[in-house]
Steps between C-alpha positions, in 0.01 A plus 500: 500500500258392781227245447204740477674711237595181302133382514389847381734511200434139404121536520507827297718324234267208450190733496663723248629227275162332497307823422744616233513154341127497456460860365812520290474136392166556345636810316800311388294208367272744316789677334644158402204460263577836335882455486604144430869599531451534876657848506200683657445218750865521608453866556226415749735250657755777543245721670390208725863435606583868560193538717581188698846648572384850585195417704700248704779738592762345262718771360684427178828673397620430145846557374623456139173563304727633228628142439157370397472466121188675384531421132536122517409210730743359754526213751499641854705279727436560871568350832191367687457619863127471562145538371524876473769459232209446254303794619805725490622391152157491338402833653818704437663365190392749229474255215268224386609177686352156493550258786559124503313374800397165646177374356322479838496889522284514186224311684454769761174687442545852349880496543560197274235623252672839484838333452366310202355825352840663535662220305707358780637153456407198704757231567457165678808433709641153472340448154771536240259503209288780651814690599625481149163625365516794752856573375377523144206724599748731674702519179187594311425781754855633456459486122182702542691773685445416862773455758508198727591488878694200619609400859787266406531371860164328434361563846491765773803527727449377854773697669564787250800333339500479123501144372637341185361625173333248268576528123146584385557875480806491275354225286192725445725796427718315252200334325321838465818694436394734781728671767474414863443784742613417864268616782603499870229506761568593861255498785202323343584178691439673829135592419368142483743236628498173312256270675315780668191704421592793742555837335780735611498817294830651402717640217591314187801599281510403136836535319489462120840428348595551136382235249735224407512328162466127472809298405578317175510148656398309810824545691504875448136521602563311825783742579277799424229367728751450784618857446151627527447304816825652640375848422177433679668339798739796537230763468277316740771470759602867470140640511399267781797619707413861421133452613610320821729796586223746431269296722746502789546878470117548525 
């Protein structure tokens, strides 16, 4: 992509995200007063995220929608490739989800206020007491029937490789007696590279694998989490190779 095209896509993205955040943020905040569960505000968040993808030339292909549990909450466990992971998952997962996000995001005008209205959970990294409070709030959301999305790597990948998984997801699953549903994201890391604000539109593939039950003890849960990571790593590698081959043929 040449420099002028990159400037165009990047400028358009920031204009759209600002405009949509103000308009839909106000609507989400208003609905938050009518629906304290955050359900209606999350629906506005879904619309916001889908529009950001579609209007910025990001196409989303989803495989495995049949693996999503529609009658009970689940803990979605996903690799973390880039900022658009959040837009894709919020916009295209057809269930009520609640996010655990760093507290600084909740201070952003309109965006942060809408996140609060939707019942998303703020966490202060590096503060164990606050992290524990956020964990308990997430358990309450699950008990209320909402699913939780977790990036067990803890941060975005710098090179596309999938890092080690932290234990928070299987601990949450075992405490809430909720299955874990693996999600593999491919391509989202190429849209906004870590450390950059430049937008490069492209396709994102979402692969939803069958849910996995939590184990009966810590050792079993660790093995289950590693098995989930292995599934995601394998699917990411295979689909990345497929997309690279398709790109060469074009």
